[in-house]
C-alpha positions as CSV (number, residue, x, y, z in Angstrom):
1,X,126.4,125.5,70.4
2,X,123.5,123.8,73.1
3,X,124.0,120.5,74.9
4,X,122.6,117.8,73.1
5,X,122.7,114.5,74.3
6,X,122.1,112.2,71.7
7,X,120.8,109.4,73.9
8,X,118.1,111.4,74.8
9,X,115.2,109.5,73.8
10,X,116.7,105.9,74.8
11,X,116.7,108.0,78.7
12,X,112.6,109.1,78.3
13,X,112.7,105.4,77.9
14,X,114.5,104.3,80.6
15,X,112.6,106.5,82.6
16,X,109.0,105.2,81.7
17,X,110.1,101.9,81.9
18,X,111.3,102.4,85.8
19,X,108.3,104.3,86.4
20,X,106.2,101.5,85.1
21,X,108.3,98.9,87.2
22,X,107.9,100.9,90.1
23,X,104.1,101.1,89.6
24,X,103.9,97.5,89.4
25,X,106.0,96.8,92.5
26,X,104.0,99.4,94.5
27,X,100.6,98.0,93.1
28,X,101.8,94.0,94.2
29,X,103.1,95.9,97.7
30,X,99.7,97.7,97.9
31,X,98.2,93.8,97.6
32,X,100.6,92.0,99.8
33,X,99.6,94.5,102.7
34,X,96.2,94.0,102.2
35,X,96.0,90.3,102.3
36,X,98.2,90.6,105.5
37,X,95.4,93.1,107.1
38,X,92.8,90.6,106.0
39,X,94.8,87.6,107.8
40,X,95.3,90.3,111.3
41,X,91.5,91.1,110.8
42,X,90.6,87.0,110.6
43,X,93.0,86.1,113.5
44,X,91.0,89.5,115.6
45,X,88.1,87.7,115.0
46,X,89.2,84.3,115.6
47,X,90.1,85.5,118.8
48,X,87.1,87.5,119.9
49,X,85.1,84.6,119.0
50,X,87.3,82.1,121.2
51,X,87.0,84.2,124.3
52,X,83.0,85.0,123.8
53,X,82.5,81.1,123.0
54,X,84.5,80.1,126.3
55,X,82.3,82.8,128.3
56,X,79.1,81.3,126.5
57,X,80.2,77.8,127.6
58,X,80.7,79.0,131.0
59,X,77.1,80.3,131.1
60,X,75.9,77.3,129.6
61,X,74.9,77.1,125.8
62,X,73.1,74.6,123.3
63,X,75.0,72.0,121.6
64,X,73.6,73.0,118.0
65,X,75.5,76.6,118.5
66,X,78.9,74.8,119.9
67,X,78.3,73.2,116.4
68,X,77.8,76.5,114.8
69,X,80.7,78.0,116.6
70,X,83.2,74.8,114.9
71,X,82.0,75.8,111.9
72,X,82.3,79.4,112.0
73,X,85.6,78.8,113.3
74,X,86.9,76.0,110.9
75,X,85.7,78.8,108.1
76,X,87.6,81.2,109.2
77,X,90.5,78.9,109.1
78,X,90.1,77.9,106.1
79,X,89.8,81.2,104.9
80,X,92.9,82.4,106.7
81,X,94.7,79.6,105.2
82,X,93.7,80.5,101.5
83,X,95.0,84.1,102.7
84,X,98.3,82.8,103.7
85,X,98.7,80.9,100.2
86,X,97.9,83.9,98.1
87,X,100.6,86.1,100.7
88,X,103.2,83.9,100.1
89,X,102.0,84.0,96.0
90,X,102.2,87.3,96.3
91,X,105.3,88.3,98.1
92,X,107.6,85.9,95.7
93,X,105.8,88.5,92.7
94,X,106.9,91.5,94.7
95,X,110.2,89.9,95.4
96,X,110.5,89.4,91.9
97,X,109.2,92.6,90.8
98,X,111.5,94.3,93.1
99,X,114.3,93.0,90.9
100,X,112.8,94.1,87.6
101,X,112.5,97.6,89.3
102,X,116.3,97.6,90.7
103,X,117.3,96.5,86.8
104,X,115.5,99.1,85.0
105,X,116.9,101.8,87.6
106,X,120.6,100.6,87.1
107,X,120.0,101.0,83.5
108,X,118.3,104.6,83.5
109,X,121.1,105.4,86.0
110,X,124.0,104.0,83.5
111,X,122.6,106.2,80.8
112,X,122.0,109.5,83.3
113,X,125.7,108.8,84.4
114,X,126.6,108.7,80.8
115,X,124.6,112.2,79.9
116,X,125.8,113.8,83.1
117,X,129.5,113.4,82.3
118,X,128.7,114.4,78.6
119,X,127.0,117.1,80.4
120,X,130.4,118.1,81.9
121,X,132.6,117.3,79.0
122,X,130.3,120.0,77.2
123,X,130.5,122.5,79.8
124,X,134.5,122.1,79.7
125,X,134.9,122.5,76.3
126,X,132.3,125.1,76.3
127,X,134.9,127.2,78.7
128,X,137.9,126.2,77.0
129,X,136.5,128.0,74.5
130,X,135.3,131.3,76.1
131,X,138.7,131.2,77.7
132,X,140.6,130.7,73.8
133,X,137.9,133.6,72.6
134,X,138.7,135.6,75.7
135,X,142.6,135.3,75.2
136,X,142.1,135.7,71.3
137,X,140.6,139.5,72.2
138,X,142.9,140.1,75.0
139,X,145.9,139.8,72.0
140,X,144.2,141.8,69.7
141,X,143.7,144.1,72.0
142,X,146.8,144.4,73.2
143,X,148.1,144.3,69.5
144,X,146.1,147.2,68.8
145,X,146.6,149.6,71.9
146,X,149.4,152.1,71.8
147,X,152.7,150.9,73.7
148,X,153.5,153.6,76.5
């Protein structure tokens, strides 16, 4: 008799749920990485713009150009603030999704542990039956051979 785990369909469902939660977590993590990259790029851009502005101010620069640079810096600053707000929301979603993934993984692991125990019980029972059959075969063989 072959091993059959009666909860195999439930285990497959748990594995699917775990994979789905993992994919959701990976997607959110990718968004977090992207937004952090955008923030870092804006910071680099602002730093370079400030350095250029200092150099241009030292060389002499028109007031309209100074005003333009100030407006550009304000736009970068506003965009960075929006990205930071977006990042905070994504990090909250990431933490929540991490918990959902961990719960799905735990539920799957519980069923896999149960399956493993059942498999070990099955193997133990199979080994016992094989030994019993060998013992019976030995006794039958011993009973039919003439004693010396």
